[in-house]
N, C-alpha and C positions, 0 to 999 in steps of 0.2 A: 762328313760323314754322309754317301750320297742315301738316298731312300732304301734303295736296297739293301743296303749292309746295314742300317737302323734296323728293318725289320727281321735281319737275319739274326741279329743280336739280341734283340726281341725274344723270339719265337724259341730261340736256344733254351732258354730259360727254362719253357717247359715243353719243349719236343711237339712235333709237329701233329700228333694224337689227339692233341689237347682241341689246341685251333679248330680240328675238324670237329670234334662231340661240341664245344661249347658255339659253332656257329650252326650246326645241324638241331643244336636242343632251344635254338629262340625260334626256328622256324615256327612251330606249331601255335605262337600266340600271331605271328603277322598271318598266318592262314586263316587261324578260328575265326575272325571276325566278320572277314568277306565269304567265308565258309559257311556261315550261321546265318547270314544275310540270304545268298543262295536256296541253303536247303530251306528256311521258313517263307521263303515269298514263294517259292514253288509248291508248298504244301498247302499253304493258305491262300494262294492266290493273290499275293497283297504283297507289293512292295514296300506298305506302310509298315504291314505287320512284319516282314522281313529287317527292316530297318530298325525297329521298334527293341526286336529279340538284339541284334547286331549291336544297338545302342545299350541293349542291359548288359551287354558283354562287358561292352569298352568301361561303363560307367565302373560298376562292381569291381573291375580289375583294376582301375583309376583309383581307385577308395581303398581295397585290401590292398595294394601295392607297397606303402607306405610299413602296411603293419606288418606283413610278411618281411620287410625291411628291417624295422625294428626288433625282430623275432630273431632275426639272423647275426645281428647284432649281440644277445642275449646269449642265444644258444648253440648259433654256428650256421653255417649253411647246411649242411648236410642232412640234417632231421627235416628242415626247413624245405627241401629242397625235394626229399625223398616224400614226403607228404604231400607235396605240390603236383610231383607227377605223376602219382600213384590216382588223387584225387580228378588232376583232369586229365586224366586217359579217362577213367569209367565217367566223368561226367560228359565229354565228348561222344561217347558211345551209347550212352543214355540216352543222348540229344539225337544221337541217329536211328536209335530203334523205338525211340516215340516218335518220330517224324515219319517213320516207316507205318505205324499206325493210325497215321492221320489225327493224332493227342492236338487238341486246339493251340492256337499258336499263343494265348496266352501261357499256355503251360508251356511250352517249347522257350517262349521267354524264361519264364521263370529259372530253367535248366541252363541256359544261356548264361544267367548270372552265375548259378553257381559253378560254371565251369570257368568265369571271368575269375572268382573267387581264386582258382584253384592255379591257372597258368601263370608261370612264374618266371619274372623277366630277364633271362637269363645273360643279357646285354650288361644289364647294370649290376650284377652280383660278381661277372668278370670284371668289370673294372676294380672289385673292391680286391679279388685278387692279386689283381697284377698290381694293387700297391703295395701290398703285402710283399711281392715279388722283388719290385723294384727298390722296397727298402732296404732290401739286403749287401744292394750294389753302392753305397756310398756314395762316391761323387758322382756317380753316372746315374744315381737316380732322377735329377730331373728330365732328363735325357729318354732316357726309358721307361719313365712315364706318360711324356710327350709320344713318345710313340704308339704308348700300348693306346692310351686315350685317343689318338688317332685311330688306330685301327678298328679301335672297340665303334668310333661314331662311323667307320667305313663300313663294316660289318652288322651293324645295324640297319643302315640304307640298303645295303645289298639285302639282307635277310627281309625288309618292305619291298623291296621291288621282286624277288624272288618267290616270297611264300604270294601274294595273288595271282602271281604268272601259274604257278602252280594249281591252284584253288580254278582257276578260268579254265585251262587245260584240262583237269580231269573233271570238274563240270562240264565241257562241252564233251570230253568221249566217254565218258563212264557217269557220274552223276555228283552233285556236290555232298552227297553221303560221302562218296568215293572220299574226296576229298579230306574230310571230317575224320574221316576212319585212316588218314595215313595222317594225319597231324596228329591225332591221339596215338598210334605206333609210334612215329618219331618221339615225342614226349615221353610212353615210356619207356623208350632204350636208351636216348640221348639226356635225357635230364636226369635221368635215373646212373648214367655214365660219369656225367657232369659232377653230381652230389660224391659220387664216390674214388672220381680222381685224385691223386697226392696230393694237388693243390691245397683243397680243400680243407687241410689239415695246418693252411696257414690262418684260418678265417675260421676258428673253433668258438669264439665270441668271447666278450667279456662279462659272463653273468657275477654280477657281486662285486665289479670292478665299480667305483664312485662314479667314472665318466661315462656308465651304460645302462642310469637309474634312469628310467622314463625316456621319453621318444621326443625329449622337447627339442625345437627347430626354430632356431633363430632367424632375425626379420633379413638377414642378408641370405640364407639359405631358402628361404620364400620367395627373395626377389629375383634368384638364379631360376628358383622354379617357375615365375613369372615369365621369365626368358623362354624356357622350354614349352609354356603356353603357349608363348605367340608363335612357336616353331611349328606345334602341333595344326595354328591355326591356319599359317600359311599354306601346312600340308593341304588339311581339311578343304580349305577354299580354292585352292588352282584343281584338286580333284573335282569339285563342282563346277568352276569355270569352264575346266578342259572338256567336261562331259557335255558341258552345255553346249559348246561349239562345234563339237565333234559331232555332236546330235543334227545342230543345225546344216552340219555340212554333207550332212547323207553316211556320215562315216562313224557311226555310235562305236561301232567296235573297237574303232584307234583310241579311244579315250583312258582304255587302260595303258596302253602303249606309251603312248605322252604322258602320260602322268610319271610311266617311270623314268623316261627321261629325264626329269627334273632328280630320281635319284641318282642317275647312271654319272650325273653332274656332280653329287653329291658324295659318293664316292670317291669319284675320280681325286678333287680336291680335299676328301679327309683324309686318303692315302698319302698326301704329298704334303700336308701344313706341318710334314717332322721334319723340311729344311729350313723353317722359319728358325732364325738366330733367337738365344737363349732373352738377350737382351730386348728384344720386343716383349716387352710384360703381357701376360694373361689381361690386365684390365687395358692397355692401349689396343692390343688386338681385341677386343670384346664392339669396342667403337669401332675401330673401322670396318671389322665385318658386320656391326649390325646397320652401319651407314651406307655400304655397298648393297645388301639386302636391301633397304630402302629406294636406293635409287634403282636399285634392278629391278624392282619389283613395278617400277613406272612403265616401263613400256607393253606391260601387259594390257594396260588401258587401250591399248591402239592397236593391237594385232587381230585381223580377221581373215588369218587365215591358218591352217594345218600347221604348214610347213615355217611360218612365220613362229609361232608359237611354240616349235618344236626349240630352235633357235633361242629364244628367249628364255625356256624352260632350262635349258643345257647351262646358259650363261648364268641365272637364275644360281644355279643347282651351285656352282663354285661358291659360291657365297655361302648357306645355307648349310653345309656340314660344318667349315671351318670358324661360324657363330656357337652351334650348340656342341663341339668338340670343346670350344673356350670355357661353355657355360658350365657342363662336366667335370672339367679341370680344376678351374675355380671351386667349383664346392669339394672337390679332393683336397686341394689346400686351406679350406678354411674351416670345415666342419670339424667335429670333436671327433677323435677315431674311435671312440667308443659308439661312436651313433652316426659313422659313415653309410652305412646300409641304407638307413632307415632315409638318411638324406638323399642319398642317389635315387632312392624311388620316389621321393618329391618330386625330383624330376621326371623320373621317368614317369609318374602319373599326370603329372602337369603336361604330356609331350599327349596322352592320350587324352585328357579332356580340352586342349586344344584341338586337336583333330575334330572331335564332334561338335564343337562349338564353331569350327569354319567351316565344314561341310552344313549343318544345318543351316547356319545365315546367310551363307555365299548362296544354298541352294535353295533358299525362298527368295532371295535377290534374281535369282535365275530364270526363277516363273515369272518376274515382272522387267526386268532389263536384260534381261538375256546374259550372255558370258563375262560382258561386260560389269554387267551390277553386279557378279560374281567375284571378280577380279579386284572390285574396289574393297573388298573385304580383304585381298591378299596385300596390296597398295595400304591400307591402314595397319597394320597388324606391322607392315614393315618400317612404318614412321613411329609407331609405338614402341618397336623394337629398337629406334634408334635412342629414343628419349631412353626408356627404362636403360640402356646400355651406359651412359653420362652418371645415372645416378648409383647404377653396379659400380662402375669406376672408380669412382671419389668413393665409394667404401673401400674397393679391394686397394685401394692407397693409403688409407687410410688402415687399412690392417694390414699393410705392410710396413707403414711406420712403427703401428704399435711393436712387431714383432722385431724390428729391426732394435728398438727400446729394450728387448728383452733378448738376446741372443741366448742361445740354448743347442748346444752341440751332443747329438746323442750317441748311443754307443753301438747301436742297433744300425744306424744310416751312416755313422760318420761323416752326418753332413752339417753343417752351420745354418738350424732351422730361420735366419734370418734372413740366407741366401734364399726361403722360399718365394717364388718370383710369381706374387701377386699384383 
């Protein structure tokens, strides 16, 4: 089956309107962090203050997301999303209003944290819906899920390229306030539409079900979350290193564009991963893609021009997206269905924390050793990704053998659970 036919079959499950709504609903999260940084930095006159406010947004969002995911497991996505869309929109507008009143940056940082508390991880919630949609297609389940997770990985990457680009454009043409107001409007409109879309009926929650009691997350899910932490570290350290190199080359304005190049490679690879055969198990994919990341980060230590950097980042992106998609796919297969939302949110939150860790650590090294110092963080993260993938690979193979000893055919899927490809 070709790539195009795979996506046509997938999108036929929901219709094109859902695809548009779910994509636009995730843009506010991609816009808010940079928008907050630029807004607070402009008001306070300090990039340190802006960075602290943006960091407060990211950290609170990372902590709150698994809690929100656990709530969606219990009560369903609709009520949680409606609260998040209203609370997040009002928080962003309040941040703009108080910034216009020249409130102290500490107050703005607290309000940024409140906004981080509410903004939803739409891409993660969409993955949970795809699981339910694909589960109704029997023998097609695995192929549809693979296509869905490939699409969602590419959509997330595209949003984190487009979101900051929108913020930068609006900040230059209008103001950072205009960018955050747009994020608030998109959140109010499209997150609400996402909450009300008919597909939400598939994820009403498991209130009172034995599998939904608590938000306990097992060691394997935490290991997958550690893998996503590494993905975030790679993105954050690449951004710091790229900024340092572009600034040293006298072209600081190209830093954002060059960082987007990494996302472009990821989008392309994410969309193409559906062509991989089913016999190429997730456990094996993870090690292959992690090994590719470890190798493809090494040229970063040798780059000394923006042109060479662009080539290296495009190629590196081709490995990062498949690695990330494989982590989320493995999470879907090993997580308790009653806690899937919480488990997926652990991975999403780990990505945000890794981004903050990578950018801050690499930024400090860039001050001392330039872009090469920053990229050392990327290279170390790639090596750790490969070592961790070997540990996860062994755990996934054990999980697969345990499943094969207890085969179970469900009426809903019509598929033998022993064939789960882990």
